C-alpha positions as CSV (number, residue, x, y, z in Angstrom):
1,M,16.3,-3.6,-61.2
2,I,13.8,-1.6,-59.5
3,T,11.3,-4.3,-60.3
4,G,14.0,-6.9,-59.2
5,F,14.5,-5.0,-56.1
6,L,10.8,-5.0,-55.4
7,I,10.7,-8.8,-55.9
8,Q,13.2,-9.2,-53.1
9,L,12.0,-6.9,-50.8
10,A,8.3,-8.6,-51.1
11,V,10.0,-11.9,-50.3
12,I,11.5,-10.9,-47.2
13,C,8.6,-9.2,-46.1
14,V,6.5,-12.6,-46.6
15,Y,9.4,-14.7,-44.9
16,A,9.5,-11.9,-41.8
17,S,5.4,-12.3,-41.6
18,F,5.4,-16.0,-41.5
19,A,8.2,-15.9,-39.1
20,L,6.3,-13.7,-36.8
21,S,3.2,-15.8,-37.4
22,A,4.7,-18.9,-37.2
23,P,5.1,-21.1,-33.3
24,C,8.5,-19.8,-31.4
25,G,9.0,-17.4,-34.3
26,G,9.7,-20.0,-37.0
27,G,12.0,-22.1,-35.1
28,G,12.2,-25.6,-35.5
29,G,10.0,-27.8,-33.3
30,A,7.2,-30.5,-33.0
31,A,3.6,-30.5,-31.6
32,H,3.6,-32.2,-28.0
33,A,1.9,-35.4,-27.8
34,N,-0.4,-34.4,-25.0
35,G,-2.3,-31.4,-26.1
36,G,-0.5,-30.7,-29.7
37,G,0.8,-27.5,-28.6
38,F,4.2,-26.7,-30.2
39,V,7.4,-27.5,-28.6
40,A,10.6,-26.0,-29.9
41,G,13.2,-28.3,-30.5
42,T,15.5,-26.5,-28.0
43,A,12.6,-26.8,-25.0
44,T,12.2,-29.4,-22.8
45,V,8.5,-30.6,-22.1
46,S,7.9,-33.6,-19.8
47,A,5.6,-36.4,-21.6
48,T,3.2,-35.7,-18.5
49,A,2.8,-32.1,-19.1
50,Y,-0.3,-30.8,-21.2
51,V,0.5,-28.2,-23.9
52,G,-3.0,-26.9,-25.8
53,P,-2.8,-26.6,-29.5
54,D,-2.8,-22.7,-29.4
55,A,0.3,-22.8,-26.5
56,E,3.8,-22.7,-27.3
57,V,6.8,-23.4,-25.4
58,C,10.2,-22.1,-27.0
59,N,13.5,-21.5,-26.9
60,A,15.1,-23.1,-23.4
61,A,12.2,-23.3,-21.5
62,R,11.0,-26.2,-19.3
63,V,7.6,-27.5,-18.9
64,S,7.7,-30.5,-16.6
65,D,5.6,-32.7,-14.1
66,F,1.7,-32.3,-14.6
67,A,2.0,-28.8,-15.7
68,R,-1.0,-27.4,-18.2
69,V,-0.1,-24.6,-20.4
70,S,-3.3,-23.7,-22.4
71,G,-5.2,-20.9,-24.4
72,N,-2.6,-19.1,-26.1
73,A,0.0,-19.1,-23.5
74,E,3.8,-19.1,-24.1
75,V,6.5,-20.2,-22.1
76,Y,9.9,-19.2,-23.2
77,R,13.3,-18.3,-23.1
78,N,14.9,-19.9,-19.9
79,A,11.6,-19.9,-17.9
80,Q,10.4,-23.1,-16.0
81,V,6.9,-24.5,-15.1
82,F,6.2,-27.1,-12.9
83,G,4.4,-28.9,-10.8
84,D,4.9,-30.5,-7.5
85,S,2.5,-33.7,-7.7
86,G,-0.5,-35.0,-9.5
87,P,-2.3,-33.9,-12.7
88,G,-3.4,-30.4,-13.2
89,N,-1.0,-28.9,-10.5
90,V,0.4,-25.5,-12.1
91,R,-1.9,-24.1,-14.9
92,L,-1.1,-21.4,-17.3
93,D,-3.9,-20.1,-19.5
94,G,-5.6,-17.2,-21.7
95,N,-2.6,-15.0,-23.2
96,T,-0.4,-15.4,-20.3
97,R,3.3,-14.9,-20.8
98,I,6.0,-16.8,-18.8
99,Y,9.8,-15.9,-19.8
100,G,13.3,-14.6,-18.8
101,N,14.4,-16.8,-15.8
102,A,10.6,-17.0,-14.2
103,R,9.6,-20.1,-12.0
104,V,6.0,-21.1,-11.7
105,Y,5.3,-24.2,-9.9
106,G,3.5,-25.6,-7.1
107,D,-0.3,-25.4,-7.8
108,A,-0.4,-21.8,-8.9
109,W,-2.6,-20.6,-11.4
110,I,-1.5,-17.7,-14.2
111,L,-4.6,-16.6,-16.1
112,D,-5.8,-14.0,-18.8
113,D,-3.0,-11.4,-20.0
114,T,-0.6,-11.9,-16.8
115,R,3.2,-11.6,-17.6
116,V,5.6,-13.1,-15.1
117,Y,9.7,-12.6,-16.0
118,G,12.8,-11.8,-14.9
119,D,13.6,-13.9,-12.1
120,A,10.2,-13.5,-10.4
121,R,8.5,-16.7,-8.7
122,V,4.7,-17.6,-8.3
123,L,4.2,-20.7,-6.3
124,D,2.4,-22.8,-4.0
125,N,-1.5,-22.1,-4.5
126,A,-1.1,-18.6,-5.7
127,Q,-3.3,-16.9,-8.5
128,V,-2.4,-14.2,-10.9
129,Y,-4.6,-13.0,-13.4
130,G,-6.3,-9.9,-15.5
131,N,-3.5,-8.1,-16.7
132,A,-0.8,-8.4,-13.9
133,L,2.9,-8.1,-14.0
134,V,5.2,-10.0,-11.5
135,Y,9.2,-9.3,-12.4
136,G,12.1,-8.5,-11.1
137,N,13.0,-10.8,-8.0
138,A,9.3,-10.4,-6.6
139,Q,7.6,-13.5,-5.2
140,V,3.9,-14.3,-4.8
141,Y,3.4,-17.3,-2.8
142,D,1.1,-19.2,-0.5
143,E,-2.6,-18.5,-1.4
144,A,-1.9,-14.9,-2.2
145,Q,-4.0,-13.3,-5.1
146,L,-3.1,-10.8,-7.9
147,N,-5.9,-9.1,-10.0
148,G,-5.0,-6.8,-12.7
149,D,-8.5,-5.8,-13.7
150,S,-7.9,-4.4,-16.9
151,G,-5.5,-2.5,-19.0
152,L,-2.0,-4.1,-19.0
153,G,-0.1,-4.2,-16.0
154,N,-2.8,-2.7,-13.8
155,V,-1.2,-4.9,-11.1
156,K,2.7,-4.8,-10.5
157,V,4.9,-6.7,-8.3
158,Y,8.3,-6.3,-8.8
159,G,11.7,-5.7,-7.5
160,N,12.5,-8.3,-4.2
161,A,8.7,-7.8,-3.1
162,R,6.9,-10.5,-1.5
163,I,2.9,-11.2,-1.5
164,Y,1.9,-14.4,0.3
165,G,-0.5,-15.6,3.1
166,K,-4.1,-14.6,1.9
167,A,-2.9,-11.4,0.6
168,K,-4.8,-9.5,-2.3
169,I,-3.7,-7.1,-4.9
170,S,-5.7,-5.7,-7.5
171,W,-6.8,-3.0,-10.1
172,K,-3.8,-0.8,-10.3
173,A,-2.0,-1.1,-7.0
174,Q,2.1,-1.7,-7.2
175,I,4.1,-3.3,-4.8
176,Y,7.7,-3.0,-5.0
177,G,11.2,-2.3,-3.8
178,N,11.7,-4.9,-0.4
179,A,7.8,-4.6,0.5
180,R,5.9,-7.1,1.9
181,V,1.7,-7.9,1.9
182,Y,0.8,-10.9,3.7
183,H,-2.0,-12.5,5.9
184,K,-5.3,-11.3,4.7
185,A,-4.1,-7.8,3.7
186,K,-5.5,-6.2,0.5
187,V,-3.9,-3.1,-1.8
188,Y,-6.0,-2.0,-4.5
189,G,-7.0,1.2,-6.2
190,H,-3.7,3.1,-7.1
191,A,-2.1,2.4,-4.0
192,Q,1.7,1.8,-3.8
193,V,3.5,-0.2,-1.4
194,Y,7.3,0.0,-1.4
195,D,11.0,0.3,-0.1
196,D,10.7,-2.0,2.9
197,A,7.3,-0.9,4.4
198,Q,4.7,-3.8,5.3
199,V,0.9,-4.3,5.0
200,F,-0.6,-7.2,7.0
201,S,-3.1,-8.6,9.5
202,S,-6.4,-7.2,7.7
203,A,-5.2,-4.1,6.9
204,R,-6.3,-2.5,3.7
205,V,-4.5,0.4,1.5
206,S,-6.4,1.8,-1.3
207,G,-7.0,4.9,-3.6
208,G,-3.9,6.8,-4.0
209,A,-2.2,6.1,-0.9
210,R,1.5,5.4,-0.5
211,I,3.3,3.2,2.3
212,Y,6.9,3.1,2.3
213,N,10.1,3.3,3.6
214,N,9.8,1.1,7.2
215,A,6.6,2.0,7.4
216,Q,3.9,-0.9,8.7
217,I,-0.1,-1.0,8.5
218,S,-1.7,-3.9,10.3
219,Y,-4.6,-5.1,12.2
220,K,-7.5,-3.9,10.5
221,A,-6.2,-0.4,9.8
222,R,-7.2,1.7,6.8
223,V,-5.0,3.7,4.7
224,Y,-6.8,5.4,1.6
225,G,-7.6,8.5,-0.3
226,D,-4.2,10.5,-0.9
227,A,-2.6,9.6,2.8
228,Q,1.2,8.6,3.0
229,V,2.4,6.7,5.8
230,Y,6.2,6.7,5.9
231,E,9.6,6.3,7.4
232,N,9.2,4.3,10.7
233,A,5.1,5.0,11.4
234,Q,2.7,2.5,12.4
235,V,-0.8,2.6,11.7
236,Y,-2.7,-0.3,13.4
237,G,-5.7,-1.3,14.9
238,H,-9.2,0.2,13.4
239,A,-7.7,3.2,12.6
240,R,-8.1,5.5,9.7
241,V,-5.6,7.7,7.8
242,Y,-7.4,9.1,4.8
243,E,-7.5,12.4,2.3
244,D,-4.2,13.9,2.4
245,A,-2.9,13.2,5.6
246,R,0.8,12.1,6.3
247,V,2.1,9.9,9.2
248,Y,5.9,9.7,9.3
249,G,8.9,9.7,11.5
250,N,8.3,7.4,14.4
251,A,4.3,8.2,14.9
252,Q,1.5,5.9,15.3
253,V,-2.1,5.8,15.1
254,Y,-4.0,3.2,16.5
255,G,-7.1,2.3,18.2
256,D,-10.2,3.7,16.5
257,A,-8.3,7.2,15.7
258,Q,-8.7,9.1,12.4
259,V,-6.4,11.2,10.8
260,Y,-7.7,12.9,7.6
261,G,-7.8,16.2,5.8
262,N,-3.9,17.6,5.7
263,A,-3.2,16.8,9.3
264,L,0.2,15.5,10.0
265,V,1.5,13.2,12.7
266,Y,5.3,12.9,13.0
267,G,8.1,12.5,15.3
268,N,7.4,10.4,18.5
269,A,3.6,11.4,18.6
270,Q,0.7,9.2,18.7
271,V,-3.0,9.3,18.2
272,Y,-5.4,6.7,19.2
273,D,-8.4,5.5,21.2
274,E,-11.5,7.2,19.3
275,A,-9.4,10.8,19.0
276,Q,-9.6,12.5,15.7
277,L,-7.7,14.8,13.7
278,N,-9.2,16.8,11.1
279,G,-6.8,19.0,8.8
280,D,-9.3,21.0,6.8
281,S,-7.9,22.7,3.9
282,G,-3.9,23.4,3.2
283,L,-1.4,21.0,4.1
284,G,-0.3,20.6,7.4
285,N,-3.1,22.3,9.1
286,V,-3.0,20.2,11.7
287,K,0.0,19.0,13.3
288,V,0.5,16.7,16.1
289,Y,4.4,15.9,16.6
290,G,7.2,15.6,19.1
291,N,6.1,13.5,22.1
292,A,2.7,14.9,22.0
293,R,-0.5,12.5,22.5
294,V,-4.1,12.9,21.5
295,Y,-6.4,10.3,22.6
296,G,-9.8,9.4,24.3
297,N,-12.3,11.4,22.5
298,A,-10.6,14.6,21.8
299,Y,-11.1,16.3,18.7
300,V,-8.4,18.4,17.0
301,R,-8.8,20.6,13.7
302,W,-8.0,23.7,11.8
303,K,-4.3,25.0,12.2
304,A,-3.9,23.6,15.8
305,W,-0.5,22.3,16.7
306,I,0.0,19.8,19.5
307,Y,3.8,19.2,20.3
308,E,6.5,18.9,22.3
309,N,4.9,16.7,25.7
310,A,1.5,18.1,25.6
311,R,-1.7,15.6,25.9
312,V,-4.9,16.4,24.3
313,Y,-7.3,13.7,25.9
314,E,-10.8,12.5,27.4
315,N,-13.6,15.1,25.1
316,A,-11.2,18.1,25.0
317,R,-11.7,20.2,21.6
318,V,-8.5,22.0,20.1
319,H,-9.1,24.2,17.0
320,G,-7.9,27.2,15.2
321,H,-4.8,28.7,15.3
322,T,-4.0,27.4,18.6
323,R,-0.7,26.1,19.9
324,I,-0.7,23.3,22.7
325,Y,3.2,22.5,24.0
326,G,5.5,21.8,26.7
327,N,3.7,19.7,29.1
328,A,0.5,21.6,29.0
329,L,-2.6,18.9,29.5
330,I,-6.3,19.6,27.9
331,Y,-8.8,17.2,29.2
332,G,-12.1,16.7,30.3
333,S,-14.7,18.8,28.3
334,G,-12.0,21.3,27.8
335,E,-11.8,23.6,24.7
336,V,-9.0,25.9,23.1
337,K,-9.6,27.9,20.0
338,Q,-8.9,31.1,18.1
339,G,-5.1,31.8,18.5
340,A,-5.1,30.7,22.4
341,H,-1.8,29.1,23.8
342,I,-1.1,26.8,26.2
343,Y,1.8,25.6,27.2
344,G,4.4,25.0,30.4
345,N,2.7,22.9,32.9
346,A,-0.6,24.4,32.6
347,L,-4.2,22.4,32.9
348,I,-7.4,23.0,31.1
349,Y,-10.1,20.8,31.7
350,E,-13.7,20.4,32.6
351,H,-15.8,23.0,30.7
352,A,-13.3,25.7,30.7
353,R,-12.8,27.7,27.4
354,V,-9.5,29.6,26.4
355,Y,-10.0,31.4,23.1
356,E,-9.0,34.2,21.0
357,N,-5.2,35.3,21.6
358,A,-5.0,34.4,25.4
359,R,-2.2,33.0,27.0
360,V,-2.3,30.1,29.8
361,Y,1.3,28.8,30.7
362,G,3.8,28.2,33.9
363,Y,1.7,26.0,36.6
364,A,-1.9,27.9,35.6
365,W,-4.9,25.7,36.2
366,V,-7.9,26.7,34.2
367,Y,-11.1,24.4,34.8
368,G,-15.0,24.5,35.8
369,N,-16.8,26.8,33.8
370,A,-14.0,29.6,33.5
371,H,-13.7,31.4,30.3
372,V,-10.5,33.2,29.3
373,H,-9.8,35.2,26.0
374,G,-8.7,38.4,24.6
375,D,-5.7,39.3,25.7
376,A,-5.5,37.7,28.9
377,D,-2.1,36.5,30.3
378,I,-2.6,33.6,32.7
379,A,0.7,32.2,34.2
380,G,2.6,31.5,37.7
381,D,0.2,29.2,40.1
382,T,-2.5,31.0,39.3
383,V,-6.0,28.6,39.5
384,L,-9.2,29.9,37.9
385,S,-12.4,27.9,38.3
386,D,-15.3,29.9,37.3
387,G,-15.8,33.6,35.7
388,D,-14.8,35.3,32.8
389,Y,-11.3,36.4,32.3
390,S,-9.8,38.8,29.1
């Protein structure tokens, strides 16, 4: 009895092995007249379409017009592949798999180990290759390119995402949700763009950067490292946001500005021109928020906070544990550092220096070559143009 059972088991294993290795899992079908590839009896393939000798079209799949299915490519379930006009329009090659309710059409090329499935669409002159995955309701079209360089699923485009224009997505990038990447934008590295975020024009997002919510990255801006841009924030122009910086709320970074380290820009704040925020270490070292503006060639670093309606501009320098707020203005070559507080309607400009734990507030003006430091408390309508005050 045991011997009989073993024989039956062996027969089952052989049959299962045959079914797995047979075209379309062992279902009925025949070689296609144009190319010799296997077409299941339940599938539909036009006489004008090409199905290569090692390719398969299975289940209820359709391949029509002048589409080419070559290499070890497989089209199955309810997927459809079709070209618009003229031979060789749409092309599948390598070990590609098109399945589910996916559609590939126009002049699209799907190569290597790509997977397109779910209700995804790849069309026009789009190219998807390497180990890319396109699924859900995602669409890739126009002349967009997805290049999954190595490792299955390196590039993922899914959800309701759209990649179009001449956009390029590569390496291990992921685009999902309702995100849009278009024009000549590039997203690569381990970067992610999701929710309703947009990356467009010639912008670049790379490294481990995250762009999400309703954020927009445009023109020639760069976001990289582990930076994040989210909520309704915008980064554009030639601006750079990198390392562990965060830009969020309704904040804007533009022009040639740079925000890096652990700097935070949020609220309605703006950083622009050639200004720099350098958050040296520790999340939130530099903060610019509220309605604050940092611009010109201003340089802000190391735990400085600029907020409310304060302005830091021209060649001003703000660093240390300083606080600039209210309607205060720091400009010219003014410098504020080492725990000083400037607030109210105070002005610090020309070559003035305010440092240590000094306070300047009210309608006070400090300018010229004045130095205010130590426990100095400058208030009211005081005007200091030169000298040393402590």
